[in-house]
N, CA, C and O atoms as CSV, one atom per row, in Angstrom:
chain,resi,resn,atom,element,x,y,z
A,1,MET,N,N,131.261,115.896,161.278
A,1,MET,CA,C,132.069,117.124,161.304
A,1,MET,C,C,131.279,118.278,160.689
A,1,MET,O,O,130.693,118.156,159.614
A,2,THR,N,N,131.285,119.362,161.382
A,2,THR,CA,C,130.600,120.535,160.846
A,2,THR,C,C,131.509,121.278,159.885
A,2,THR,O,O,132.699,120.978,159.784
A,3,LEU,N,N,130.949,122.241,159.187
A,3,LEU,CA,C,131.700,122.986,158.186
A,3,LEU,C,C,132.801,123.817,158.839
A,3,LEU,O,O,133.881,123.980,158.271
A,4,ILE,N,N,132.523,124.346,160.041
A,4,ILE,CA,C,133.502,125.215,160.708
A,4,ILE,C,C,134.733,124.414,161.116
A,4,ILE,O,O,135.857,124.889,160.954
A,5,THR,N,N,134.541,123.216,161.639
A,5,THR,CA,C,135.705,122.417,162.044
A,5,THR,C,C,136.518,121.999,160.832
A,5,THR,O,O,137.747,121.979,160.883
A,6,LYS,N,N,135.831,121.663,159.731
A,6,LYS,CA,C,136.568,121.329,158.512
A,6,LYS,C,C,137.397,122.518,158.043
A,6,LYS,O,O,138.549,122.359,157.638
A,7,ARG,N,N,136.811,123.702,158.099
A,7,ARG,CA,C,137.532,124.894,157.646
A,7,ARG,C,C,138.735,125.176,158.534
A,7,ARG,O,O,139.797,125.548,158.035
A,8,ILE,N,N,138.581,125.003,159.850
A,8,ILE,CA,C,139.695,125.230,160.781
A,8,ILE,C,C,140.822,124.229,160.514
A,8,ILE,O,O,141.996,124.598,160.518
A,9,ILE,N,N,140.464,122.964,160.283
A,9,ILE,CA,C,141.484,121.948,160.002
A,9,ILE,C,C,142.222,122.274,158.717
A,9,ILE,O,O,143.444,122.136,158.654
A,10,ILE,N,N,141.494,122.709,157.681
A,10,ILE,CA,C,142.135,123.061,156.410
A,10,ILE,C,C,143.075,124.238,156.599
A,10,ILE,O,O,144.173,124.242,156.043
A,11,ILE,N,N,142.667,125.235,157.374
A,11,ILE,CA,C,143.525,126.401,157.618
A,11,ILE,C,C,144.797,125.981,158.347
A,11,ILE,O,O,145.886,126.450,158.015
A,12,PHE,N,N,144.665,125.092,159.347
A,12,PHE,CA,C,145.853,124.616,160.063
A,12,PHE,C,C,146.795,123.862,159.137
A,12,PHE,O,O,148.010,124.035,159.225
A,13,ILE,N,N,146.257,123.029,158.251
A,13,ILE,CA,C,147.098,122.283,157.311
A,13,ILE,C,C,147.837,123.242,156.392
A,13,ILE,O,O,149.016,123.040,156.101
A,14,ILE,N,N,147.147,124.294,155.928
A,14,ILE,CA,C,147.784,125.271,155.040
A,14,ILE,C,C,148.910,125.995,155.772
A,14,ILE,O,O,149.989,126.186,155.212
A,15,ILE,N,N,148.664,126.403,157.030
A,15,ILE,CA,C,149.684,127.125,157.800
A,15,ILE,C,C,150.898,126.227,158.043
A,15,ILE,O,O,152.037,126.664,157.874
A,16,ILE,N,N,150.661,124.978,158.437
A,16,ILE,CA,C,151.772,124.058,158.703
A,16,ILE,C,C,152.566,123.793,157.423
A,16,ILE,O,O,153.796,123.757,157.447
A,17,GLY,N,N,151.861,123.608,156.311
A,17,GLY,CA,C,152.544,123.397,155.045
A,17,GLY,C,C,153.379,124.598,154.643
A,17,GLY,O,O,154.488,124.448,154.131
A,18,PHE,N,N,152.837,125.809,154.879
A,18,PHE,CA,C,153.577,127.022,154.538
A,18,PHE,C,C,154.846,127.144,155.374
A,18,PHE,O,O,155.914,127.461,154.852
A,19,VAL,N,N,154.721,126.888,156.681
A,19,VAL,CA,C,155.882,126.988,157.569
A,19,VAL,C,C,156.941,125.952,157.198
A,19,VAL,O,O,158.128,126.271,157.136
A,20,LEU,N,N,156.514,124.711,156.953
A,20,LEU,CA,C,157.474,123.676,156.584
A,20,LEU,C,C,158.123,123.977,155.238
A,20,LEU,O,O,159.309,123.709,155.046
A,21,GLY,N,N,157.357,124.527,154.313
A,21,GLY,CA,C,157.922,124.901,153.020
A,21,GLY,C,C,158.977,125.980,153.161
A,21,GLY,O,O,160.044,125.902,152.551
A,22,ARG,N,N,158.672,127.004,153.979
A,22,ARG,CA,C,159.644,128.070,154.199
A,22,ARG,C,C,160.919,127.530,154.839
A,22,ARG,O,O,162.023,127.911,154.451
A,23,LEU,N,N,160.763,126.635,155.829
A,23,LEU,CA,C,161.932,126.072,156.501
A,23,LEU,C,C,162.771,125.229,155.548
A,23,LEU,O,O,164.001,125.283,155.582
A,24,SER,N,N,162.102,124.449,154.695
A,24,SER,CA,C,162.872,123.602,153.780
A,24,SER,C,C,163.593,124.455,152.739
A,24,SER,O,O,164.726,124.149,152.369
A,25,ILE,N,N,162.946,125.525,152.259
A,25,ILE,CA,C,163.604,126.423,151.311
A,25,ILE,C,C,164.805,127.100,151.972
A,25,ILE,O,O,165.869,127.220,151.364
A,26,ARG,N,N,164.627,127.542,153.222
A,26,ARG,CA,C,165.730,128.193,153.942
A,26,ARG,C,C,166.884,127.211,154.157
A,26,ARG,O,O,168.049,127.585,154.017
A,27,ALA,N,N,166.569,125.965,154.495
A,27,ALA,CA,C,167.621,124.965,154.701
A,27,ALA,C,C,168.362,124.683,153.399
A,27,ALA,O,O,169.583,124.523,153.391
A,28,LEU,N,N,167.612,124.623,152.299
A,28,LEU,CA,C,168.241,124.378,151.000
A,28,LEU,C,C,169.191,125.517,150.626
A,28,LEU,O,O,170.320,125.273,150.201
A,29,PHE,N,N,168.733,126.759,150.785
A,29,PHE,CA,C,169.602,127.887,150.455
A,29,PHE,C,C,170.813,127.952,151.366
A,29,PHE,O,O,171.902,128.326,150.931
A,30,ASN,N,N,170.629,127.584,152.642
A,30,ASN,CA,C,171.766,127.590,153.544
A,30,ASN,C,C,172.774,126.509,153.182
A,30,ASN,O,O,173.978,126.715,153.331
A,31,LEU,N,N,172.301,125.364,152.712
A,31,LEU,CA,C,173.229,124.340,152.241
A,31,LEU,C,C,173.997,124.836,151.020
A,31,LEU,O,O,175.194,124.581,150.890
A,32,LEU,N,N,173.305,125.549,150.121
A,32,LEU,CA,C,173.973,126.051,148.924
A,32,LEU,C,C,175.015,127.109,149.276
A,32,LEU,O,O,176.094,127.145,148.685
A,33,MET,N,N,174.688,127.974,150.247
A,33,MET,CA,C,175.595,129.077,150.576
A,33,MET,C,C,176.540,128.732,151.722
A,33,MET,O,O,177.437,129.518,152.029
A,34,GLY,N,N,176.364,127.590,152.355
A,34,GLY,CA,C,177.273,127.153,153.401
A,34,GLY,C,C,177.130,127.887,154.716
A,34,GLY,O,O,178.107,128.034,155.451
A,35,GLY,N,N,175.936,128.348,155.024
A,35,GLY,CA,C,175.709,129.035,156.290
A,35,GLY,C,C,175.050,128.128,157.303
A,35,GLY,O,O,174.672,127.003,156.979
A,36,SER,N,N,174.908,128.607,158.535
A,36,SER,CA,C,174.161,127.865,159.517
A,36,SER,C,C,172.671,128.066,159.247
A,36,SER,O,O,172.284,129.018,158.570
A,37,LEU,N,N,171.838,127.170,159.778
A,37,LEU,CA,C,170.442,127.143,159.376
A,37,LEU,C,C,169.705,128.421,159.736
A,37,LEU,O,O,168.937,128.931,158.920
A,38,PHE,N,N,169.913,128.951,160.926
A,38,PHE,CA,C,169.209,130.172,161.312
A,38,PHE,C,C,170.136,131.371,161.410
A,38,PHE,O,O,169.671,132.479,161.677
A,39,GLY,N,N,171.421,131.186,161.203
A,39,GLY,CA,C,172.344,132.298,161.211
A,39,GLY,C,C,172.428,133.006,162.541
A,39,GLY,O,O,172.762,134.191,162.576
A,40,GLY,N,N,172.138,132.326,163.642
A,40,GLY,CA,C,172.267,132.922,164.964
A,40,GLY,C,C,170.983,133.518,165.486
A,40,GLY,O,O,170.860,133.722,166.694
A,41,ASN,N,N,169.991,133.817,164.604
A,41,ASN,CA,C,168.702,134.226,165.143
A,41,ASN,C,C,167.591,133.497,164.417
A,41,ASN,O,O,167.720,133.170,163.238
A,42,ILE,N,N,166.502,133.244,165.119
A,42,ILE,CA,C,165.443,132.374,164.608
A,42,ILE,C,C,164.610,133.122,163.570
A,42,ILE,O,O,164.074,132.506,162.649
A,43,LEU,N,N,164.498,134.411,163.705
A,43,LEU,CA,C,163.751,135.177,162.708
A,43,LEU,C,C,164.666,135.516,161.543
A,43,LEU,O,O,164.235,136.162,160.587
């Protein structure tokens, strides 16, 4: 594996982790406040 492919894989892992973290935090807050997960819009 070259350095560039390793860097690309690390960046993808960071992005996926960030997105999953945001989704889990949003789901947790929605459970606390009793709302639907996306509130009718995805953004």
